[in-house]
C-alpha positions in Angstrom: -62.9 -159.9 -73.8 -60.5 -162.0 -71.7 -58.8 -164.9 -73.4 -60.0 -167.2 -70.6 -63.7 -166.4 -71.4 -63.1 -167.1 -75.1 -61.4 -170.4 -74.2 -64.4 -171.4 -72.0 -66.8 -170.7 -74.9 -64.6 -172.8 -77.2 -64.6 -175.6 -74.7 -68.4 -175.5 -74.6 -68.5 -175.6 -78.4 -66.4 -178.7 -78.5 -68.6 -180.4 -75.8 -66.1 -180.2 -73.0 -68.3 -178.9 -70.2 -65.8 -180.1 -67.6 -63.1 -177.9 -69.2 -65.5 -175.0 -69.6 -66.4 -175.2 -65.9 -62.7 -175.4 -64.9 -61.8 -172.4 -67.0 -64.7 -170.4 -65.3 -63.3 -171.3 -61.9 -65.9 -173.8 -60.9 -63.3 -176.6 -60.2 -63.1 -180.1 -61.6 -62.3 -183.7 -60.8 -59.0 -184.1 -62.7 -57.1 -180.8 -62.1 -53.9 -181.9 -63.8 -55.7 -183.2 -66.9 -57.8 -180.1 -67.1 -54.8 -177.9 -66.7 -53.1 -179.7 -69.6 -56.2 -179.3 -71.7 -56.4 -175.6 -70.9 -52.8 -175.2 -72.0 -53.7 -176.9 -75.3 -56.7 -174.7 -75.6 -54.5 -171.6 -75.1 -52.2 -172.7 -77.9 -55.3 -173.1 -80.1 -56.4 -169.6 -79.2 -53.0 -168.1 -80.1 -53.0 -170.0 -83.4 -56.5 -168.8 -84.3 -55.8 -165.2 -83.4 -52.6 -165.2 -85.4 -54.3 -166.8 -88.4 -57.2 -164.3 -88.3 -54.9 -161.3 -88.2 -52.5 -162.5 -90.8 -54.9 -163.9 -93.4 -58.4 -162.5 -92.9 -59.0 -159.5 -90.6 -56.0 -157.2 -90.3 -55.1 -155.6 -87.0 -54.6 -152.0 -88.2 -52.8 -149.6 -85.8 -52.0 -145.9 -86.1 -49.5 -144.1 -83.9 -47.8 -140.7 -83.8 -44.0 -140.7 -83.4 -41.3 -138.1 -83.5 -38.6 -139.2 -85.9 -34.9 -138.2 -86.0 -34.6 -139.9 -89.4 -35.7 -143.4 -88.2 -38.6 -144.6 -86.1 -37.3 -147.8 -84.5 -39.5 -150.9 -84.7 -39.2 -151.1 -80.9 -41.1 -147.8 -80.6 -44.2 -149.3 -82.0 -46.8 -150.6 -79.5 -47.4 -153.9 -81.4 -45.2 -156.2 -83.5 -45.1 -154.8 -87.0 -46.3 -156.9 -89.9 -46.6 -154.3 -92.7 -46.3 -150.5 -92.9 -49.4 -149.2 -94.6 -48.6 -145.4 -94.7 -46.7 -142.6 -93.0 -48.3 -139.2 -92.9 -47.5 -135.8 -91.5 -49.7 -134.3 -88.8 -51.4 -132.2 -91.5 -52.3 -135.4 -93.4 -49.8 -135.3 -96.2 -48.1 -138.5 -97.3 -44.5 -138.8 -96.3 -41.9 -140.9 -98.2 -40.6 -143.8 -96.1 -38.7 -147.0 -96.4 -38.2 -149.8 -94.0 -34.6 -150.6 -92.9 -33.1 -153.1 -90.5 -33.3 -150.5 -87.7 -36.9 -149.3 -88.4 -38.9 -147.0 -90.6 -36.7 -144.4 -92.3 -38.7 -141.1 -92.7 -37.8 -137.4 -92.6 -37.1 -135.9 -89.2 -40.1 -134.5 -87.3 -43.5 -135.7 -86.3 -45.0 -138.6 -88.3 -48.2 -140.7 -88.0 -47.5 -144.3 -88.8 -50.3 -146.6 -89.9 -49.4 -150.2 -89.9 -50.7 -153.8 -89.7 -49.8 -155.6 -86.5 -49.1 -159.2 -85.6 -50.9 -160.3 -82.4 -48.7 -161.0 -79.4 -48.8 -164.4 -77.8 -51.5 -164.2 -75.1 -51.9 -165.7 -71.6 -55.3 -166.6 -70.2 -55.7 -163.3 -68.3 -54.9 -161.1 -71.3 -57.4 -159.3 -73.5 -57.9 -160.5 -77.1 -56.7 -158.1 -79.8 -60.0 -158.3 -81.7 -62.7 -156.2 -79.9 -66.0 -157.7 -80.9 -64.3 -160.8 -82.4 -65.2 -163.2 -79.6 -67.4 -165.3 -81.8 -65.0 -166.1 -84.5 -62.1 -166.5 -82.0 -64.1 -169.0 -80.0 -65.2 -171.0 -83.1 -61.6 -171.0 -84.5 -60.2 -172.1 -81.1 -62.8 -174.8 -80.8 -62.0 -176.0 -84.3 -58.3 -176.2 -83.7 -58.8 -178.0 -80.3 -61.2 -180.5 -81.9 -58.5 -181.3 -84.6 -55.8 -181.7 -82.0 -58.0 -184.0 -80.0 -59.0 -186.2 -83.0 -62.6 -185.1 -83.2 -62.5 -184.7 -87.0 -66.3 -184.5 -87.7 -66.8 -181.9 -85.0 -63.8 -179.9 -86.3 -65.3 -179.9 -89.8 -68.6 -178.6 -88.5 -66.8 -175.9 -86.5 -64.6 -175.0 -89.4 -67.6 -174.0 -91.6 -69.0 -171.9 -88.8 -65.6 -170.3 -88.2 -65.1 -169.4 -91.8 -68.6 -167.8 -92.0 -67.9 -165.8 -88.8 -64.6 -164.7 -90.2 -66.2 -163.6 -93.5 -68.8 -161.5 -91.6 -66.1 -159.9 -89.4 -63.9 -159.2 -92.5 -66.8 -157.5 -94.3 -67.5 -155.3 -91.3 -63.9 -154.3 -90.9 -62.9 -154.1 -94.5 -60.8 -157.2 -94.3 -60.2 -159.8 -97.0 -61.3 -163.4 -97.3 -59.7 -166.1 -99.4 -62.0 -167.8 -101.8 -63.0 -171.4 -100.9 -61.7 -173.9 -103.3 -62.5 -177.5 -104.0 -59.6 -179.8 -103.4 
């Protein structure tokens, strides 16, 4: 789903119908103010997607590469967070280590499985979480409400966001931090 659509859903969750309409292309009265709010909402989206990928629902990637002793990090399609495994095309585990240049592995074909960090998105980009629109919209709305000083609304949205993340984590084999009393 496009980031703009998720941002429009988040605006509706916060009660900002004017921003939601503006993001959907229906126009608005204060274009400059709505544009600033949309930029703020985009920052909130990027924060939420990054938090979800790093702490709750990992973005697992798997790619085949031909190594001449090192697979450069730049050869990977997404920014690397952690190498999970390196295997041969037949499925056998290969010894690897990470270096400053990349992933050191024996020469030949290798299948690299890794966890990725989401790239910073623009409004016309696609979200990295296919099927994660609900928790992304809730998290974005929660962040936006906090930044706008709507603390009661942010607290309500935070509970819904954490529940949606827990559900997404269970379905994807992710992990969820335990809730603790302060």
